C-alpha positions in Angstrom: 0.0 -11.3 -13.6 3.6 -9.6 -14.4 6.8 -11.9 -15.9 8.5 -12.1 -13.2 11.9 -14.7 -12.8 11.5 -18.2 -13.3 14.5 -18.8 -10.4 12.6 -18.2 -7.0 16.1 -18.3 -5.4 17.9 -15.5 -7.6 14.0 -13.6 -7.5 13.6 -13.1 -3.9 17.7 -12.4 -3.9 16.8 -9.1 -6.3 13.8 -8.1 -4.7 15.7 -7.5 -1.3 18.5 -6.3 -2.6 19.5 -3.0 -3.7 16.7 -1.2 -6.3 17.2 0.7 -9.2 17.7 5.2 -8.3 9.7 6.3 -5.6 9.6 9.3 -3.7 7.3 8.7 -1.0 4.3 5.8 -0.5 2.2 9.2 -0.3 2.9 9.7 -4.3 5.0 7.8 -6.0 5.0 4.9 -4.0 1.1 4.7 -4.5 1.9 5.1 -8.1 4.2 1.7 -7.8 0.9 -0.2 -6.3 -0.6 0.9 -9.3 1.7 0.8 -12.1 2.4 -3.2 -10.9 -0.9 -3.6 -11.0 -1.9 -2.9 -14.3 0.3 -4.7 -15.5 -1.1 -8.1 -13.9 -4.6 -7.1 -15.2 -6.6 -9.3 -17.4 -7.7 -8.0 -20.8 -11.3 -8.2 -19.6 -10.3 -6.2 -16.7 -7.9 -3.6 -18.4 -11.0 -3.1 -20.9 -13.4 -1.6 -17.9 -11.0 0.0 -16.1 -10.0 1.7 -19.3 -13.7 2.7 -19.8 -14.2 3.6 -16.0 -11.1 6.0 -15.6 -11.1 7.0 -19.1 -7.6 6.3 -20.9 -4.9 3.6 -20.8 -5.4 1.3 -17.9 -1.4 1.9 -16.3 -1.5 5.4 -17.5 -5.2 6.0 -15.7 -4.2 4.2 -12.6 -1.1 5.7 -12.0 -2.6 9.0 -12.5 -5.8 8.8 -10.2 -3.0 6.3 -7.5 -3.2 9.9 -5.3 -6.7 10.9 -6.5 -8.0 9.9 -2.6 -5.6 11.9 -0.9 -6.0 15.2 -3.1 -9.4 15.4 -2.3 -9.2 14.9 1.4 -9.2 18.7 2.1 -12.9 18.6 0.1 -14.3 15.5 2.0 -13.1 15.7 5.5 -15.6 12.7 5.8 -13.0 10.3 3.7 -10.0 11.1 5.8 -10.8 7.9 8.3 -10.9 5.6 4.8 -7.0 5.8 5.1 -6.5 4.0 8.6 -7.5 1.8 10.8 -5.8 2.6 14.5 -5.2 -0.8 15.7 -3.4 -1.2 19.7 0.0 -2.0 18.8 -0.1 -4.8 22.0 -3.2 -5.9 20.2 -3.1 -9.1 18.3 -4.5 -8.0 15.6 -7.5 -6.2 14.3 -10.8 -6.3 15.8 -14.1 -4.8 14.2 -16.0 -3.5 17.2 -12.6 -2.3 19.3 -10.9 -0.7 15.7 -13.7 0.4 13.6 -16.8 0.4 15.5 -18.6 2.3 12.6 -17.1 0.9 10.1 -15.0 4.2 9.4 -11.6 2.8 8.5 -9.5 1.6 5.6 -10.5 -2.5 6.4 -14.4 -2.0 6.1 -13.9 1.2 3.1 -12.0 -1.4 0.9 -15.5 -3.4 1.3 -17.8 -1.1 0.3 -15.7 0.5 -2.7 -15.5 -3.3 -3.9 -19.2 -3.5 -3.8 -19.9 0.0 -5.7 -17.3 -1.2 -8.4 -19.0 -4.8 -9.2 -22.5 -3.4 -9.1 -23.0 -3.1 -12.7 -26.4 -1.0 -11.5 -24.6 1.7 -10.2 -23.8 4.5 -12.7 -20.3 4.8 -14.1 -19.4 8.0 -12.1 -19.6 6.1 -8.8 -17.7 2.7 -9.8 -15.4 5.0 -11.4 -14.6 6.5 -7.9 -15.0 3.6 -6.2 -12.2 2.3 -8.4 -10.0 5.2 -7.7 -10.6 5.0 -4.1 -9.3 1.2 -4.0 -6.0 1.8 -6.3 -5.0 4.2 -3.2 -6.4 2.6 -0.2 -5.3 -1.5 -0.7 -1.8 0.9 -1.0 -2.6 2.6 2.5 -3.6 -1.0 4.0 -0.1 -2.4 3.4 1.8 0.7 5.0 2.2 -0.5 8.7 1.6 2.7 10.0 -1.7 3.2 8.7 -2.9 0.2 10.7 -0.8 0.5 13.6 -1.1 3.3 16.6 0.7 3.4 20.2 -1.5 6.7 20.8 1.2 8.4 18.5 -1.3 9.1 16.0 0.4 6.5 13.8 4.4 7.1 14.5 3.4 11.2 13.8 4.1 11.5 17.0 7.6 9.5 17.4 10.5 11.9 16.5 13.6 11.2 14.4 16.7 12.5 14.0 17.8 11.0 10.6 20.7 12.3 8.3 20.8 16.1 10.0 17.0 16.3 9.8 14.1 16.2 12.3 11.3 14.0 11.1 8.5 11.4 12.4 8.6 8.4 12.2 5.4 8.2 10.1 7.1 10.3 7.6 10.0 7.9 7.2 7.9 5.1 6.1 6.2 7.2 3.9 8.4 9.0 2.3 12.6 8.1 3.2 12.2 4.0 2.7 10.8 4.0 -0.1 12.9 7.0 -1.6 15.7 4.7 -1.2 14.4 1.9 -3.9 14.1 4.5 -6.9 12.6 7.3 -8.3 10.8 6.1 -11.8 7.6 4.4 -10.4 7.3 2.5 -13.6 10.6 1.2 -13.7 10.2 0.5 -9.9 7.5 -1.3 -11.0 9.0 -3.2 -13.8 11.8 -3.8 -11.6 9.4 -5.7 -9.0 7.6 -7.5 -11.5 11.2 -9.2 -12.8 12.1 -9.7 -9.1 8.4 -11.9 -7.4 8.6 -15.7 -8.4 4.8 -16.5 -10.0 4.2 -18.4 -6.6 4.9 -16.2 -4.6 2.4 -14.1 -6.3 -0.5 -16.3 -6.4 0.1 -16.4 -3.1 -0.1 -12.9 -2.4 -3.6 -12.9 -3.9 -5.4 -14.2 -1.1 -7.2 -13.1 2.2 -8.9 -10.4 3.5 -8.2 -6.7 4.1 -8.6 -7.3 8.2 -5.8 -10.0 7.5 -3.6 -7.9 5.5 -4.4 -5.2 8.3 -3.0 -7.6 10.7 0.2 -8.3 8.6 0.9 -4.9 8.3 0.4 -4.4 12.7 2.9 -7.4 12.8 5.0 -5.7 10.7 5.1 -2.1 12.7 5.6 -4.4 16.1 8.4 -6.1 15.0 10.3 -3.1 13.0 9.0 -0.1 14.6 7.8 -0.3 18.0 10.0 -3.4 18.2 12.7 -0.3 18.2 11.2 2.6 19.8 10.0 0.8 23.0 7.9 3.2 23.8 10.2 6.4 23.1 8.6 9.6 21.3 12.4 10.4 20.1 14.7 8.3 18.7 18.2 8.2 17.0 18.3 5.5 14.0 21.4 3.7 13.2 22.5 4.0 9.6 22.0 0.9 8.9 17.7 1.3 9.1 17.1 2.2 6.0 19.1 -1.0 4.1 17.1 -2.7 6.2 13.7 -2.2 6.1 13.7 -0.6 2.6 13.3 -4.1 1.2 10.4 -4.8 3.5 9.3 -1.7 2.1 9.3 -2.8 -1.5 7.9 -5.9 -0.5 4.7 -4.4 1.2 4.3 -2.6 -1.8 4.5 -5.8 -4.2 1.9 -7.4 -2.0 -0.5 -4.3 -2.5 -0.2 -4.6 -6.2 -0.6 -8.5 -5.9 -3.8 -7.9 -3.8 -5.1 -4.5 -6.0 -4.9 -6.4 -9.3 -6.3 -9.5 -8.0 -9.7 -7.8 -6.9 -9.9 -5.9 -10.1 -9.7 -8.6 -12.0 -12.0 -10.8 -10.0 -14.9 -7.5 -9.5 -14.4 -6.4 -13.1 -12.6 -9.3 -15.1 
């Protein structure tokens, strides 16, 4: 696992405070998850990652962190694998209601794990499953990739932010990660130092359905609790300062769980 600070109090204070000057959850945000997860791989799992992706584990995982987004236009059937639309008013994920055909991020993570762990599968198939896994574990930790209020995951909530019009989804995908830094490796190092060992290990548990529920509850409290059904919102200046630490914690959770899945499957 990453080499964290020994003092839990100091470490959590650092994680919740200002970080060094990622760009978007869709690009650098996913790279942060990949970089931090790679630091926590066992030697055996890292060797398997290197064999499958064709390069040093951390560099290869960062390079492939956004591959699943890059191929969406060519492989339209993969589009629904990046999210699950749980009603914003629901208490949690319901497979029959939210993923009736198994066509959502919750189920797809399980499929990719099965292929990655199948030693009879081709190297190409296992490498593709690993690339999807690196990306989708990040996606399931983005609150608006799990919750929906009839607004296309916040894409139809319009904001006036710093003099320009953007969507709530864009704010969470990009601006809140940008507020934490622009260098994925540096930000991953900062997070590795800030997360106490006990917290890191506690995060390495659960199921994709449980992680989706956690993201849903964040969306309910930190997004839909604010908008109250409105489709046009003007945010206060304190919103970024308040929510950027939440995003950092979600990225770190995603990294801890991604490393756990890869170690368990390949290590």
